[in-house]
Structures are given as structure tokens and as C-alpha cells.
N, C-alpha and C positions, 0 to 999 in steps of 0.2 A: 762135165766137171770132174777133175781128178778125185778118186775115192778118198785120198788122204785129206784133201781140202774139205770134202763133204763131211768127213768125220769130225772136223774141227768146228763146224758151224753150230752156233747156238742162237736160236731165234725165239724171241718172246712172241707168243701167240695172242694177239689182241682179243680174238673171239673167245677163246677158252679162258683167258684172264678175266674178261667181263663176266663170264658164267661163274667163275670161282669167286669173284668179289661180291656177287649178288646171291650166292648160295648159302642157305642155312638149313641145318638139319633140325626138324621140329622137335625132336626128343631132347635137344640140348638147350640149356637155359642160362649158361654162364653170361651171355651177352646182356641179359636183363639185370644181373647183379653187378657186372663190371662192363658198362657200356664202352664202346670203342672210341678212342680219341686218336686222330692221326698226328704223328710226329715226324719231323723231317730229318732227325739225326738219331744215331744209335744211342747216344748218351745225352742226358740233360738233367735238369732239376725241376721238380714239381712241388707245388704247395701241399702241406699237410694241414688239414682243417681242424681247428678247435671249436669249442662251443660257440664262440662269438660269430662264426661264419653262418650259423643257422638262425640267429636271433632276428626277429622282426622288430625293426626300430620304429620309434615315434617320429613321424616326418611332418605332421601338420604344423604350420607356423601361423600364429596370429598376426594381424596387421601391426607393422612396426616392431615386431618382436625379432629377437635374434634368430639366426638359423640354428637348426638342430645339429649342433656339432657333436661328433662322437670321437673317442680316441681311436687312433689308427690301430688296426689289428696287428699283432705280432706275427709276421709271415715267416713260418718255419718251412724251409725247403729241404727236400731229400733228393738224392740222386737216383736216377733210374738208368738202366741199360737194357735195350732190347736185344733179343737173341734170335738167331735164325734157326728155323726148322724147315726141313724139306723131305720129300718122299717122291719116288718116281716109279714108273712102270714102263717096261720095254715091250715094244710091239714088233713082231717079225713082219717083213713085207708080205709074206704069204697070208698072214692074218688080214692085212689090209685088202688084199685081192679077194679074199673070201667074204669080207664083210659087205652086205648089201647097201649099207649107208655108212661110209667110213667116218663122216663128220659126227653122226649120232654116236658111233662107237667111241670116238675121242671125247665126246661130251660125257658119256657114261663113265669113262676112265677118270675124267676131271672130277666128277662128283664123288667117285670112289676115293680119290686122293684127298679131296676136301673133307670127306667124312673121317678119314684117318687123322688129318691134322686137327680138325675140330674136336675130335674125341680127346686128343692129347691136351688141347686147350681147355676143354671142359674139365678134365681130371685135374689139371693144374689149378684151375679156379676153385674147384671143390676142395682140394687139399688145403688151399689158403683159407677159404671161408669156413671150413669145418674144423679147423684147428683150435681147440679151446685155449691154447696159449696165446692166441691173438685177441682175446677178449678179456676185459676187466672182470673181476669177480661178480659184480652186480649186473653184468650183461651176458650172463650165460646160466644155463641150468641143465643138469643131467637128470633125465627121467629114470627112476629106479623101477624095479620089478613091481613094487607096490602101487605105483601110479602109472603103469604102462598104458599107452594109448590103444594097444591091441588087446586089452583086457578091460572091458567096460563094466566088469563086476565091482571094480573099485570106485571110490568116490570122486575120482579126478574127472573134471570136465576140461577136455583139451582146449576149448575155446577160451576158458578162463586163463589157462596157462599162456596161450598166445597173446591174449589181451594184456596180461601182466608183463610179458616181454615187450610189447609195444609201448606200454607206459614207462618201462625202464629206459627205453630209447628216448622218449619224450622228456623224461627227467634229466637226461644228459644234454640234449641238443635243442630242446623246446619245440620239437616237431615229432609227429608220429612217423613211424616207418611207412613208406608207400609201396614197398615191394616185399613179397614173401616167396621164397624158394622152398618147395617141399619135396623131399625125397619120395619116390613113388611108393615105397613100402609104408611110409607114414601116411601118405594120401589114401592108400587103400584102407588103412586102419580108421582114418577119419570118416571115410564114406560109410563105414558100417557101425560107427560108434553110437550106442543107444542114446547117449546124452545129446548128441548132435541131432539124431533122428527126432528126439523129443522136442528140440527147439523148433523144428520145421514142420511138425506134423499138422499144425493148424494153418500152414501157409499154402496148402494145396500144392506141395512140391513132392514129387515122387522119389527123388534121389538127391544125395549130396553132390554138388559139383563145385568147381572152382569159383563160379559166380556166387553160389550160396555161401561158401566160406568167406568170400570177399564181403558179403553183406553182414555176416555174423561177426566178423573181426574188424570191419571198417578199414581194411587194407585193400586199396583199389587194384593192385597189380599182383596176381597170384600165378605162379608158374610151377609146374610139376616136372621135376627132373627125372626123365625116364631112361636115360642112356645107361648102358652097362659096358663093362670092359672085362677082358680076360687076360691072364698072363700065361696060361698054358694051352689056350685054344679049346678048352673043354668046360671049365667052370667059369660062370659069369657072376660078376659082382656089380651091384648098383653103384654108380658113381657118387650119388648124393646120399646113399644109405637110408637110414631111418632118422633123418634129421630135418630141422627147419631153420632157415635163416631169415630173420626179419631185418630189413635195412631201409634207410632213406637213400634213394638213388636218384641222380640227376635224370630228369625226364625230358630234357631238351632234345629237339630233333638233331640229326647229325650235322646239319648246317650251322647251328648255333652252339653246339656242344664244345666246351673246352675244358682243360684240366683246372681252370680257375673257378668252375662251378662247383659248389659244395656237393659232395657225394661220398657214399661209403667207399667206393673204389672205382677204378678205371682199368681198361686194357689199353695200353699205349702201343699203338701199331704203326709201323713204318708206312709212310705214304706209298701208294701204288702197290701195296701188298693186300692180299696174296697175289702171286704172279705165276702164270703157267708159261713155261718155256719148253722147247723141244730141241733135241740134237740127235745126231746119227752116229751109229757105230757099225763096225764090220762092213765098211765100204758102202754104207747106205742100206744094208739089208735089215738093220735093226733101228727103229725109231724110238727114242726115249721121250716120254712125256713126264715132265717134272713139275711138281707144285712146291713153291717156296713161300713161307710166311716168316714174319719177323716182328716180334712183339714182346712185351712183358706185362704182367698183371700185378697191380698194386692196390693195397688198401690205403686210402689217404685220409680216412676219418673213422678211426676204430670205434669211437663213441656212437657212431651212427648205425650200429648193427647189434643184433642180439641173437645168440645161438641156443637152440633147443636140441639137445643131443640124446641119442639112444631112446627114441620114443617107444620102440617095440621090444618085447621080451619073450614072446611066444614063438 
């Protein structure tokens, strides 16, 4: 094959694409707060949910009684537009010859590329969920130095703060939040907090865990955000910081999940993404492995979440 023609070829790799679409980094938790919904177009409109979307209606009908008619909900739509992200790694043919298992080598590169894209997605989701401007005044609290979670000499019980936040969500949408995202710094403070230790000391439990926090707060799905990022290659910063987000999130499985299910937010992702493709350069001596994703992250029910900010001060 002429080298010029070889350099022009772009081929989607079905094996590496399958690996990419099934890959998740365990330290990243954005998908639990903004579950993925597949969309077929770059642009579209999605519903924004008000309180009525979460209300449980009276549906029982007596014999010969009228049906339980309710007024139609005012469906407010907002536009979305997905955006493409991509990253690539070039492999020299000499590296291919030296690799004992080239397929495994490409799989490792695929996971490395996925980690890069997923970290960007994680940071984007955290920036959206941790912005106080995106929450009503009664759906957020900033912890000051006198009530810091990492100073258990004060009178504050973090479990009470979390429960108050859960109640605030319930007062807005008539449902308690079912998901809690905790920044790792906050989680470390909670595990050592004397008031939480006091709560569990008679339960024959040796340490505080996510399961214990779930039982103490009645929030079934708790996830700790442990991912970090750096802008200079030296100093690392927690993506989720010392913050907590409580939210009501659609728990449907992927097959039945749609943007019409009430939920705090969604990640709207183009169908068949992410995708791994390859192409050649330099007459076939350089093979480029490229990972492409295409999505946007949206909050579609702002009343369905509560933000606890700046929990630590030491």
C-alpha cells in the first residue's frame, strides 16, 4: 500500500472502543451524580423538572368513582449541546516490535487515555455541582471555622448537618436525597469525628465506613470522590475538595434511563461514544491511538440537591 494512502487511513478499533466504553476509574464518582443518557444529536432540548415531577400522587379509585385526574405539568425545556473532547498517543513501530504483547500495550494506552478524559469529565461535573451559585439560599450551607468537621472539639455533629440538608431537599421535592458525594478530605474528617464514633460505639463497629454513614444518614448511595488533578505537574488538588453534595438521582438502569426521569442532573453523551480510532503518520512508522468523547453535563432539577461547603478548616 502506498505510504501516502496509509497515512490517510482512519480506522475505528472495535475492540479498544469496547474497552473504552466499559471502563470506569473507581476513584471517580461523577457518574453517580450525573448518570449518563445517550443522545443521538449534538443539540437538543431536555426537560427541567419542578417540584411536581417528584410528587407521589393519590391513585386509588373507588368503585364507580371518577379517575384521579391531575393537571398537566408545565414542561419547561432547555437546550443542550454536546461538545467533543479527544486525546491521543503516538506509538513508533519500533515500540510495537519491542512489546511482548502489543494488544495488551494498546489496551493499557486506551485506559490511560480514558483516565485523562474521565478526569476532565469528573472536574467538569464537580465544578458544576460545587458552585454555590447553582443552589437556592435554603439548599446550601458553608461550614465556618467554629463548626468545622475536622475539629470535633466544637458542638457540631456532622450527621445532624447532613440530615438537615436531606430534610431541606425533601421540603423542596417531597423526597429525600438518595445519593451523597463526599470529597475525600471530608470523608477522612468524618471517619475520625468523635461524635460519629460516639454514635457507633455500642454497635460493635470498629471504624466509620461509607456503609456506616449510609445507616446514620438514611442515604442509601454514598460515594467518596478520591480523584485529584494538577495544573503544574507537581501540586495535586482534590477534585471534590472538602465538600458534600446530597442529591436525588435517577437510579434506573441504563436500559430504562431517559432524560424524562426526574433527577438532579444527567450527562448527555453521544451514542457510540467514547470511541477509539487509529491512524498512521510518517509512512506508517507512527501509529496514533486516539480517544474521542462527546457529551455535556447538565443540572435539570436544581431543587433536588443540597450543597455542604468547606467542611474542614485545619
